[in-house]
PDB file with one MODEL, atoms N, CA, C and O in Angstrom:
MODEL        1
ATOM      1  N   MET A   1      24.870   0.519  -2.240  1.00  0.00           N
ATOM      2  CA  MET A   1      24.438   1.446  -3.281  1.00  0.00           C
ATOM      3  C   MET A   1      23.104   1.019  -3.876  1.00  0.00           C
ATOM      4  O   MET A   1      22.241   1.852  -4.150  1.00  0.00           O
ATOM      5  N   LYS A   2      22.941  -0.298  -4.074  1.00  0.00           N
ATOM      6  CA  LYS A   2      21.698  -0.792  -4.649  1.00  0.00           C
ATOM      7  C   LYS A   2      20.513  -0.465  -3.743  1.00  0.00           C
ATOM      8  O   LYS A   2      19.448  -0.069  -4.218  1.00  0.00           O
ATOM      9  N   GLN A   3      20.709  -0.635  -2.416  1.00  0.00           N
ATOM     10  CA  GLN A   3      19.627  -0.345  -1.489  1.00  0.00           C
ATOM     11  C   GLN A   3      19.230   1.127  -1.562  1.00  0.00           C
ATOM     12  O   GLN A   3      18.041   1.445  -1.555  1.00  0.00           O
ATOM     13  N   LYS A   4      20.209   2.027  -1.633  1.00  0.00           N
ATOM     14  CA  LYS A   4      19.923   3.462  -1.740  1.00  0.00           C
ATOM     15  C   LYS A   4      19.118   3.750  -2.998  1.00  0.00           C
ATOM     16  O   LYS A   4      18.153   4.513  -2.965  1.00  0.00           O
ATOM     17  N   PHE A   5      19.524   3.132  -4.113  1.00  0.00           N
ATOM     18  CA  PHE A   5      18.796   3.335  -5.361  1.00  0.00           C
ATOM     19  C   PHE A   5      17.362   2.835  -5.234  1.00  0.00           C
ATOM     20  O   PHE A   5      16.432   3.501  -5.688  1.00  0.00           O
ATOM     21  N   MET A   6      17.178   1.674  -4.623  1.00  0.00           N
ATOM     22  CA  MET A   6      15.834   1.104  -4.486  1.00  0.00           C
ATOM     23  C   MET A   6      14.956   1.974  -3.591  1.00  0.00           C
ATOM     24  O   MET A   6      13.790   2.202  -3.911  1.00  0.00           O
ATOM     25  N   VAL A   7      15.493   2.458  -2.484  1.00  0.00           N
ATOM     26  CA  VAL A   7      14.725   3.333  -1.596  1.00  0.00           C
ATOM     27  C   VAL A   7      14.328   4.599  -2.344  1.00  0.00           C
ATOM     28  O   VAL A   7      13.169   5.009  -2.291  1.00  0.00           O
ATOM     29  N   ASP A   8      15.269   5.218  -3.035  1.00  0.00           N
ATOM     30  CA  ASP A   8      14.971   6.423  -3.811  1.00  0.00           C
ATOM     31  C   ASP A   8      13.901   6.156  -4.863  1.00  0.00           C
ATOM     32  O   ASP A   8      12.982   6.958  -5.032  1.00  0.00           O
ATOM     33  N   LYS A   9      14.013   5.040  -5.566  1.00  0.00           N
ATOM     34  CA  LYS A   9      13.059   4.690  -6.626  1.00  0.00           C
ATOM     35  C   LYS A   9      11.654   4.497  -6.055  1.00  0.00           C
ATOM     36  O   LYS A   9      10.676   5.001  -6.606  1.00  0.00           O
ATOM     37  N   ILE A  10      11.568   3.769  -4.952  1.00  0.00           N
ATOM     38  CA  ILE A  10      10.253   3.520  -4.343  1.00  0.00           C
ATOM     39  C   ILE A  10       9.645   4.826  -3.832  1.00  0.00           C
ATOM     40  O   ILE A  10       8.454   5.071  -4.024  1.00  0.00           O
ATOM     41  N   LEU A  11      10.452   5.664  -3.184  1.00  0.00           N
ATOM     42  CA  LEU A  11       9.937   6.950  -2.705  1.00  0.00           C
ATOM     43  C   LEU A  11       9.512   7.847  -3.872  1.00  0.00           C
ATOM     44  O   LEU A  11       8.487   8.524  -3.796  1.00  0.00           O
ATOM     45  N   TYR A  12      10.292   7.849  -4.936  1.00  0.00           N
ATOM     46  CA  TYR A  12       9.943   8.619  -6.134  1.00  0.00           C
ATOM     47  C   TYR A  12       8.592   8.142  -6.686  1.00  0.00           C
ATOM     48  O   TYR A  12       7.732   8.952  -7.031  1.00  0.00           O
ATOM     49  N   ASP A  13       8.422   6.824  -6.762  1.00  0.00           N
ATOM     50  CA  ASP A  13       7.162   6.266  -7.259  1.00  0.00           C
ATOM     51  C   ASP A  13       5.989   6.631  -6.340  1.00  0.00           C
ATOM     52  O   ASP A  13       4.887   6.902  -6.819  1.00  0.00           O
ATOM     53  N   CYS A  14       6.224   6.638  -5.029  1.00  0.00           N
ATOM     54  CA  CYS A  14       5.181   7.040  -4.081  1.00  0.00           C
ATOM     55  C   CYS A  14       4.788   8.498  -4.297  1.00  0.00           C
ATOM     56  O   CYS A  14       3.606   8.841  -4.273  1.00  0.00           O
ATOM     57  N   LEU A  15       5.781   9.347  -4.506  1.00  0.00           N
ATOM     58  CA  LEU A  15       5.492  10.761  -4.776  1.00  0.00           C
ATOM     59  C   LEU A  15       4.690  10.914  -6.062  1.00  0.00           C
ATOM     60  O   LEU A  15       3.733  11.687  -6.102  1.00  0.00           O
ATOM     61  N   LYS A  16       5.066  10.190  -7.113  1.00  0.00           N
ATOM     62  CA  LYS A  16       4.346  10.262  -8.397  1.00  0.00           C
ATOM     63  C   LYS A  16       2.894   9.818  -8.221  1.00  0.00           C
ATOM     64  O   LYS A  16       1.978  10.422  -8.780  1.00  0.00           O
ATOM     65  N   LYS A  17       2.697   8.767  -7.445  1.00  0.00           N
ATOM     66  CA  LYS A  17       1.341   8.252  -7.245  1.00  0.00           C
ATOM     67  C   LYS A  17       0.504   9.207  -6.386  1.00  0.00           C
ATOM     68  O   LYS A  17      -0.677   9.429  -6.656  1.00  0.00           O
ATOM     69  N   ASN A  18       1.125   9.759  -5.363  1.00  0.00           N
ATOM     70  CA  ASN A  18       0.398  10.622  -4.439  1.00  0.00           C
ATOM     71  C   ASN A  18       0.143  12.015  -5.007  1.00  0.00           C
ATOM     72  O   ASN A  18      -0.835  12.670  -4.646  1.00  0.00           O
ATOM     73  N   PHE A  19       1.027  12.463  -5.896  1.00  0.00           N
ATOM     74  CA  PHE A  19       0.909  13.790  -6.499  1.00  0.00           C
ATOM     75  C   PHE A  19       0.951  13.681  -8.028  1.00  0.00           C
ATOM     76  O   PHE A  19       1.908  14.140  -8.653  1.00  0.00           O
ATOM     77  N   PRO A  20      -0.075  13.078  -8.631  1.00  0.00           N
ATOM     78  CA  PRO A  20      -0.048  12.789 -10.071  1.00  0.00           C
ATOM     79  C   PRO A  20       0.007  14.026 -10.969  1.00  0.00           C
ATOM     80  O   PRO A  20       0.461  13.934 -12.109  1.00  0.00           O
ATOM     81  N   LYS A  21      -0.438  15.162 -10.483  1.00  0.00           N
ATOM     82  CA  LYS A  21      -0.462  16.365 -11.322  1.00  0.00           C
ATOM     83  C   LYS A  21       0.803  17.213 -11.168  1.00  0.00           C
ATOM     84  O   LYS A  21       0.959  18.231 -11.843  1.00  0.00           O
ATOM     85  N   GLU A  22       1.692  16.794 -10.287  1.00  0.00           N
ATOM     86  CA  GLU A  22       2.908  17.577 -10.022  1.00  0.00           C
ATOM     87  C   GLU A  22       4.094  17.017 -10.794  1.00  0.00           C
ATOM     88  O   GLU A  22       4.144  15.823 -11.088  1.00  0.00           O
ATOM     89  N   LYS A  23       5.039  17.875 -11.118  1.00  0.00           N
ATOM     90  CA  LYS A  23       6.280  17.454 -11.765  1.00  0.00           C
ATOM     91  C   LYS A  23       7.277  17.131 -10.643  1.00  0.00           C
ATOM     92  O   LYS A  23       7.746  18.024  -9.936  1.00  0.00           O
ATOM     93  N   ILE A  24       7.584  15.856 -10.498  1.00  0.00           N
ATOM     94  CA  ILE A  24       8.471  15.399  -9.429  1.00  0.00           C
ATOM     95  C   ILE A  24       9.911  15.413  -9.947  1.00  0.00           C
ATOM     96  O   ILE A  24      10.215  14.748 -10.937  1.00  0.00           O
ATOM     97  N   PRO A  25      10.800  16.163  -9.291  1.00  0.00           N
ATOM     98  CA  PRO A  25      12.199  16.180  -9.741  1.00  0.00           C
ATOM     99  C   PRO A  25      12.884  14.844  -9.448  1.00  0.00           C
ATOM    100  O   PRO A  25      12.469  14.103  -8.558  1.00  0.00           O
ATOM    101  N   LYS A  26      13.924  14.554 -10.199  1.00  0.00           N
ATOM    102  CA  LYS A  26      14.678  13.309  -9.974  1.00  0.00           C
ATOM    103  C   LYS A  26      15.366  13.302  -8.614  1.00  0.00           C
ATOM    104  O   LYS A  26      15.460  12.259  -7.967  1.00  0.00           O
ATOM    105  N   LEU A  27      15.849  14.470  -8.178  1.00  0.00           N
ATOM    106  CA  LEU A  27      16.483  14.577  -6.861  1.00  0.00           C
ATOM    107  C   LEU A  27      15.411  14.994  -5.853  1.00  0.00           C
ATOM    108  O   LEU A  27      14.979  16.146  -5.825  1.00  0.00           O
ATOM    109  N   ILE A  28      14.996  14.039  -5.033  1.00  0.00           N
ATOM    110  CA  ILE A  28      13.836  14.254  -4.167  1.00  0.00           C
ATOM    111  C   ILE A  28      14.183  14.615  -2.729  1.00  0.00           C
ATOM    112  O   ILE A  28      13.286  14.943  -1.952  1.00  0.00           O
ATOM    113  N   ASP A  29      15.460  14.565  -2.353  1.00  0.00           N
ATOM    114  CA  ASP A  29      15.852  14.774  -0.955  1.00  0.00           C
ATOM    115  C   ASP A  29      15.385  16.100  -0.364  1.00  0.00           C
ATOM    116  O   ASP A  29      15.082  16.166   0.827  1.00  0.00           O
ATOM    117  N   LYS A  30      15.323  17.144  -1.163  1.00  0.00           N
ATOM    118  CA  LYS A  30      14.956  18.464  -0.643  1.00  0.00           C
ATOM    119  C   LYS A  30      13.448  18.699  -0.617  1.00  0.00           C
ATOM    120  O   LYS A  30      12.990  19.741  -0.148  1.00  0.00           O
ATOM    121  N   LEU A  31      12.676  17.738  -1.117  1.00  0.00           N
ATOM    122  CA  LEU A  31      11.224  17.889  -1.107  1.00  0.00           C
ATOM    123  C   LEU A  31      10.686  17.656   0.296  1.00  0.00           C
ATOM    124  O   LEU A  31      11.256  16.898   1.081  1.00  0.00           O
ATOM    125  N   GLY A  32       9.583  18.320   0.595  1.00  0.00           N
ATOM    126  CA  GLY A  32       8.944  18.141   1.889  1.00  0.00           C
ATOM    127  C   GLY A  32       7.552  18.725   1.895  1.00  0.00           C
ATOM    128  O   GLY A  32       7.068  19.264   0.900  1.00  0.00           O
ATOM    129  N   TYR A  33       6.932  18.603   3.039  1.00  0.00           N
ATOM    130  CA  TYR A  33       5.585  19.131   3.237  1.00  0.00           C
ATOM    131  C   TYR A  33       5.512  20.565   2.707  1.00  0.00           C
ATOM    132  O   TYR A  33       6.282  21.429   3.126  1.00  0.00           O
ATOM    133  N   GLY A  34       4.591  20.806   1.793  1.00  0.00           N
ATOM    134  CA  GLY A  34       4.413  22.135   1.226  1.00  0.00           C
ATOM    135  C   GLY A  34       5.227  22.413  -0.031  1.00  0.00           C
ATOM    136  O   GLY A  34       5.134  23.503  -0.595  1.00  0.00           O
ATOM    137  N   SER A  35       6.026  21.441  -0.480  1.00  0.00           N
ATOM    138  CA  SER A  35       6.830  21.655  -1.697  1.00  0.00           C
ATOM    139  C   SER A  35       5.956  21.887  -2.922  1.00  0.00           C
ATOM    140  O   SER A  35       6.356  22.581  -3.856  1.00  0.00           O
ATOM    141  N   PHE A  36       4.764  21.306  -2.912  1.00  0.00           N
ATOM    142  CA  PHE A  36       3.797  21.506  -3.995  1.00  0.00           C
ATOM    143  C   PHE A  36       2.557  22.129  -3.387  1.00  0.00           C
ATOM    144  O   PHE A  36       2.287  21.962  -2.198  1.00  0.00           O
ATOM    145  N   ARG A  37       1.824  22.827  -4.185  1.00  0.00           N
ATOM    146  CA  ARG A  37       0.570  23.432  -3.724  1.00  0.00           C
ATOM    147  C   ARG A  37      -0.391  22.359  -3.210  1.00  0.00           C
ATOM    148  O   ARG A  37      -1.171  22.595  -2.287  1.00  0.00           O
ATOM    149  N   THR A  38      -0.322  21.181  -3.823  1.00  0.00           N
ATOM    150  CA  THR A  38      -1.223  20.093  -3.445  1.00  0.00           C
ATOM    151  C   THR A  38      -0.727  19.276  -2.247  1.00  0.00           C
ATOM    152  O   THR A  38      -1.419  18.369  -1.784  1.00  0.00           O
ATOM    153  N   TRP A  39       0.481  19.600  -1.742  1.00  0.00           N
ATOM    154  CA  TRP A  39       1.041  18.850  -0.616  1.00  0.00           C
ATOM    155  C   TRP A  39       0.584  19.498   0.689  1.00  0.00           C
ATOM    156  O   TRP A  39       1.325  20.236   1.337  1.00  0.00           O
ATOM    157  N   ASP A  40      -0.658  19.196   1.049  1.00  0.00           N
ATOM    158  CA  ASP A  40      -1.220  19.712   2.294  1.00  0.00           C
ATOM    159  C   ASP A  40      -1.170  18.610   3.357  1.00  0.00           C
ATOM    160  O   ASP A  40      -0.564  17.562   3.133  1.00  0.00           O
ATOM    161  N   SER A  41      -1.795  18.839   4.493  1.00  0.00           N
ATOM    162  CA  SER A  41      -1.703  17.880   5.601  1.00  0.00           C
ATOM    163  C   SER A  41      -2.318  16.522   5.242  1.00  0.00           C
ATOM    164  O   SER A  41      -1.774  15.484   5.619  1.00  0.00           O
ATOM    165  N   LEU A  42      -3.424  16.517   4.532  1.00  0.00           N
ATOM    166  CA  LEU A  42      -4.045  15.251   4.145  1.00  0.00           C
ATOM    167  C   LEU A  42      -3.195  14.502   3.125  1.00  0.00           C
ATOM    168  O   LEU A  42      -3.041  13.285   3.227  1.00  0.00           O
ATOM    169  N   ALA A  43      -2.652  15.201   2.159  1.00  0.00           N
ATOM    170  CA  ALA A  43      -1.773  14.572   1.168  1.00  0.00           C
ATOM    171  C   ALA A  43      -0.511  14.036   1.843  1.00  0.00           C
ATOM    172  O   ALA A  43       0.012  12.994   1.446  1.00  0.00           O
ATOM    173  N   HIS A  44      -0.026  14.740   2.853  1.00  0.00           N
ATOM    174  CA  HIS A  44       1.162  14.304   3.586  1.00  0.00           C
ATOM    175  C   HIS A  44       0.867  12.989   4.317  1.00  0.00           C
ATOM    176  O   HIS A  44       1.670  12.056   4.274  1.00  0.00           O
ATOM    177  N   LEU A  45      -0.264  12.924   4.974  1.00  0.00           N
ATOM    178  CA  LEU A  45      -0.664  11.698   5.672  1.00  0.00           C
ATOM    179  C   LEU A  45      -0.839  10.549   4.682  1.00  0.00           C
ATOM    180  O   LEU A  45      -0.401   9.430   4.951  1.00  0.00           O
ATOM    181  N   ASN A  46      -1.467  10.811   3.555  1.00  0.00           N
ATOM    182  CA  ASN A  46      -1.645   9.784   2.523  1.00  0.00           C
ATOM    183  C   ASN A  46      -0.304   9.291   1.996  1.00  0.00           C
ATOM    184  O   ASN A  46      -0.138   8.097   1.743  1.00  0.00           O
ATOM    185  N   LEU A  47       0.655  10.201   1.828  1.00  0.00           N
ATOM    186  CA  LEU A  47       1.982   9.813   1.371  1.00  0.00           C
ATOM    187  C   LEU A  47       2.649   8.901   2.399  1.00  0.00           C
ATOM    188  O   LEU A  47       3.217   7.872   2.035  1.00  0.00           O
ATOM    189  N   LEU A  48       2.587   9.266   3.663  1.00  0.00           N
ATOM    190  CA  LEU A  48       3.201   8.438   4.706  1.00  0.00           C
ATOM    191  C   LEU A  48       2.567   7.052   4.761  1.00  0.00           C
ATOM    192  O   LEU A  48       3.272   6.058   4.938  1.00  0.00           O
ATOM    193  N   MET A  49       1.259   6.973   4.612  1.00  0.00           N
ATOM    194  CA  MET A  49       0.590   5.667   4.618  1.00  0.00           C
ATOM    195  C   MET A  49       0.972   4.834   3.393  1.00  0.00           C
ATOM    196  O   MET A  49       1.124   3.617   3.498  1.00  0.00           O
ATOM    197  N   LEU A  50       1.126   5.468   2.252  1.00  0.00           N
ATOM    198  CA  LEU A  50       1.562   4.777   1.048  1.00  0.00           C
ATOM    199  C   LEU A  50       2.985   4.235   1.232  1.00  0.00           C
ATOM    200  O   LEU A  50       3.280   3.109   0.834  1.00  0.00           O
ATOM    201  N   ILE A  51       3.848   5.031   1.828  1.00  0.00           N
ATOM    202  CA  ILE A  51       5.225   4.599   2.093  1.00  0.00           C
ATOM    203  C   ILE A  51       5.233   3.415   3.060  1.00  0.00           C
ATOM    204  O   ILE A  51       5.994   2.465   2.872  1.00  0.00           O
ATOM    205  N   GLU A  52       4.396   3.468   4.084  1.00  0.00           N
ATOM    206  CA  GLU A  52       4.286   2.332   5.013  1.00  0.00           C
ATOM    207  C   GLU A  52       3.897   1.058   4.266  1.00  0.00           C
ATOM    208  O   GLU A  52       4.460  -0.011   4.504  1.00  0.00           O
ATOM    209  N   LYS A  53       2.947   1.183   3.379  1.00  0.00           N
ATOM    210  CA  LYS A  53       2.484   0.025   2.613  1.00  0.00           C
ATOM    211  C   LYS A  53       3.593  -0.527   1.715  1.00  0.00           C
ATOM    212  O   LYS A  53       3.803  -1.739   1.664  1.00  0.00           O
ATOM    213  N   LYS A  54       4.293   0.346   1.018  1.00  0.00           N
ATOM    214  CA  LYS A  54       5.350  -0.088   0.088  1.00  0.00           C
ATOM    215  C   LYS A  54       6.528  -0.735   0.805  1.00  0.00           C
ATOM    216  O   LYS A  54       7.095  -1.710   0.312  1.00  0.00           O
ATOM    217  N   PHE A  55       6.901  -0.198   1.969  1.00  0.00           N
ATOM    218  CA  PHE A  55       8.063  -0.712   2.695  1.00  0.00           C
ATOM    219  C   PHE A  55       7.680  -1.723   3.779  1.00  0.00           C
ATOM    220  O   PHE A  55       8.547  -2.280   4.452  1.00  0.00           O
ATOM    221  N   LYS A  56       6.369  -1.954   3.940  1.00  0.00           N
ATOM    222  CA  LYS A  56       5.853  -2.947   4.883  1.00  0.00           C
ATOM    223  C   LYS A  56       6.320  -2.711   6.325  1.00  0.00           C
ATOM    224  O   LYS A  56       6.853  -3.608   6.978  1.00  0.00           O
ATOM    225  N   PHE A  57       6.108  -1.499   6.794  1.00  0.00           N
ATOM    226  CA  PHE A  57       6.363  -1.158   8.192  1.00  0.00           C
ATOM    227  C   PHE A  57       5.451   0.004   8.574  1.00  0.00           C
ATOM    228  O   PHE A  57       4.811   0.610   7.715  1.00  0.00           O
ATOM    229  N   LYS A  58       5.398   0.305   9.862  1.00  0.00           N
ATOM    230  CA  LYS A  58       4.583   1.412  10.352  1.00  0.00           C
ATOM    231  C   LYS A  58       5.476   2.457  11.010  1.00  0.00           C
ATOM    232  O   LYS A  58       6.363   2.126  11.797  1.00  0.00           O
ATOM    233  N   PHE A  59       5.232   3.716  10.680  1.00  0.00           N
ATOM    234  CA  PHE A  59       5.890   4.805  11.382  1.00  0.00           C
ATOM    235  C   PHE A  59       5.340   4.859  12.800  1.00  0.00           C
ATOM    236  O   PHE A  59       4.173   4.539  13.026  1.00  0.00           O
ATOM    237  N   LYS A  60       6.165   5.259  13.751  1.00  0.00           N
ATOM    238  CA  LYS A  60       5.679   5.517  15.102  1.00  0.00           C
ATOM    239  C   LYS A  60       4.847   6.790  15.054  1.00  0.00           C
ATOM    240  O   LYS A  60       5.025   7.634  14.177  1.00  0.00           O
ATOM    241  N   PHE A  61       3.940   6.911  16.008  1.00  0.00           N
ATOM    242  CA  PHE A  61       3.037   8.064  16.031  1.00  0.00           C
ATOM    243  C   PHE A  61       3.810   9.377  16.059  1.00  0.00           C
ATOM    244  O   PHE A  61       3.494  10.300  15.309  1.00  0.00           O
ATOM    245  N   ASP A  62       4.821   9.466  16.920  1.00  0.00           N
ATOM    246  CA  ASP A  62       5.590  10.718  17.013  1.00  0.00           C
ATOM    247  C   ASP A  62       6.360  10.991  15.720  1.00  0.00           C
ATOM    248  O   ASP A  62       6.579  12.151  15.369  1.00  0.00           O
ATOM    249  N   GLN A  63       6.768   9.949  15.014  1.00  0.00           N
ATOM    250  CA  GLN A  63       7.427  10.144  13.720  1.00  0.00           C
ATOM    251  C   GLN A  63       6.450  10.752  12.718  1.00  0.00           C
ATOM    252  O   GLN A  63       6.797  11.673  11.978  1.00  0.00           O
ATOM    253  N   MET A  64       5.238  10.231  12.702  1.00  0.00           N
ATOM    254  CA  MET A  64       4.242  10.752  11.746  1.00  0.00           C
ATOM    255  C   MET A  64       3.946  12.228  12.002  1.00  0.00           C
ATOM    256  O   MET A  64       3.675  12.984  11.070  1.00  0.00           O
ATOM    257  N   LEU A  65       4.000  12.626  13.252  1.00  0.00           N
ATOM    258  CA  LEU A  65       3.738  14.034  13.583  1.00  0.00           C
ATOM    259  C   LEU A  65       4.904  14.936  13.209  1.00  0.00           C
ATOM    260  O   LEU A  65       4.706  16.110  12.896  1.00  0.00           O
ATOM    261  N   ASN A  66       6.124  14.394  13.241  1.00  0.00           N
ATOM    262  CA  ASN A  66       7.314  15.228  13.076  1.00  0.00           C
ATOM    263  C   ASN A  66       7.972  15.161  11.707  1.00  0.00           C
ATOM    264  O   ASN A  66       8.733  16.063  11.355  1.00  0.00           O
ATOM    265  N   ILE A  67       7.707  14.133  10.931  1.00  0.00           N
ATOM    266  CA  ILE A  67       8.330  14.003   9.611  1.00  0.00           C
ATOM    267  C   ILE A  67       7.815  15.116   8.697  1.00  0.00           C
ATOM    268  O   ILE A  67       6.610  15.331   8.566  1.00  0.00           O
ATOM    269  N   LYS A  68       8.755  15.810   8.077  1.00  0.00           N
ATOM    270  CA  LYS A  68       8.373  16.902   7.163  1.00  0.00           C
ATOM    271  C   LYS A  68       9.038  16.795   5.800  1.00  0.00           C
ATOM    272  O   LYS A  68       8.557  17.396   4.839  1.00  0.00           O
ATOM    273  N   THR A  69      10.140  16.039   5.688  1.00  0.00           N
ATOM    274  CA  THR A  69      10.877  15.996   4.426  1.00  0.00           C
ATOM    275  C   THR A  69      11.134  14.560   3.957  1.00  0.00           C
ATOM    276  O   THR A  69      11.089  13.614   4.743  1.00  0.00           O
ATOM    277  N   ILE A  70      11.398  14.427   2.679  1.00  0.00           N
ATOM    278  CA  ILE A  70      11.756  13.125   2.118  1.00  0.00           C
ATOM    279  C   ILE A  70      13.075  12.646   2.713  1.00  0.00           C
ATOM    280  O   ILE A  70      13.258  11.449   2.933  1.00  0.00           O
ATOM    281  N   LYS A  71      13.978  13.558   2.971  1.00  0.00           N
ATOM    282  CA  LYS A  71      15.259  13.181   3.578  1.00  0.00           C
ATOM    283  C   LYS A  71      15.033  12.518   4.939  1.00  0.00           C
ATOM    284  O   LYS A  71      15.687  11.523   5.255  1.00  0.00           O
ATOM    285  N   GLU A  72      14.121  13.054   5.742  1.00  0.00           N
ATOM    286  CA  GLU A  72      13.788  12.453   7.035  1.00  0.00           C
ATOM    287  C   GLU A  72      13.152  11.079   6.851  1.00  0.00           C
ATOM    288  O   GLU A  72      13.447  10.144   7.595  1.00  0.00           O
ATOM    289  N   ILE A  73      12.280  10.964   5.857  1.00  0.00           N
ATOM    290  CA  ILE A  73      11.631   9.682   5.575  1.00  0.00           C
ATOM    291  C   ILE A  73      12.674   8.643   5.181  1.00  0.00           C
ATOM    292  O   ILE A  73      12.629   7.507   5.653  1.00  0.00           O
ATOM    293  N   LYS A  74      13.615   9.029   4.316  1.00  0.00           N
ATOM    294  CA  LYS A  74      14.662   8.107   3.871  1.00  0.00           C
ATOM    295  C   LYS A  74      15.491   7.605   5.051  1.00  0.00           C
ATOM    296  O   LYS A  74      15.835   6.425   5.115  1.00  0.00           O
ATOM    297  N   LYS A  75      15.804   8.483   5.966  1.00  0.00           N
ATOM    298  CA  LYS A  75      16.596   8.108   7.129  1.00  0.00           C
ATOM    299  C   LYS A  75      15.863   7.045   7.952  1.00  0.00           C
ATOM    300  O   LYS A  75      16.474   6.074   8.398  1.00  0.00           O
ATOM    301  N   ILE A  76      14.579   7.225   8.149  1.00  0.00           N
ATOM    302  CA  ILE A  76      13.784   6.254   8.914  1.00  0.00           C
ATOM    303  C   ILE A  76      13.681   4.933   8.172  1.00  0.00           C
ATOM    304  O   ILE A  76      13.867   3.871   8.765  1.00  0.00           O
ATOM    305  N   VAL A  77      13.388   4.989   6.885  1.00  0.00           N
ATOM    306  CA  VAL A  77      13.224   3.777   6.068  1.00  0.00           C
ATOM    307  C   VAL A  77      14.502   2.959   6.059  1.00  0.00           C
ATOM    308  O   VAL A  77      14.459   1.735   6.178  1.00  0.00           O
ATOM    309  N   LYS A  78      15.637   3.626   5.919  1.00  0.00           N
ATOM    310  CA  LYS A  78      16.921   2.914   5.844  1.00  0.00           C
ATOM    311  C   LYS A  78      17.294   2.242   7.163  1.00  0.00           C
ATOM    312  O   LYS A  78      18.089   1.302   7.182  1.00  0.00           O
ATOM    313  N   ASN A  79      16.714   2.729   8.275  1.00  0.00           N
ATOM    314  CA  ASN A  79      16.995   2.133   9.577  1.00  0.00           C
ATOM    315  C   ASN A  79      16.030   1.008   9.932  1.00  0.00           C
ATOM    316  O   ASN A  79      16.124   0.435  11.017  1.00  0.00           O
ATOM    317  N   LYS A  80      15.125   0.692   9.053  1.00  0.00           N
ATOM    318  CA  LYS A  80      14.151  -0.404   9.293  1.00  0.00           C
ATOM    319  C   LYS A  80      14.697  -1.714   8.818  1.00  0.00           C
ATOM    320  O   LYS A  80      14.027  -2.741   8.935  1.00  0.00           O
TER     321      LYS A  80
ENDMDL
END
């Protein structure tokens, strides 16, 4: 349970940092590419790179192309 909370907290913080002008809901699982007007392709790439930095791992190239939601990101992070 603690690990789930920590992953959620870190991802929430990444979203806040990457989208400072947006109101980030506490439940982030349903968020994804395009959830905010400012969540375009460049912001999506920046978010993925920020997540890599925070969790100290690299997404595979095909993962970076296919990831669209926070739920998908959480699944990958938890398997690292």
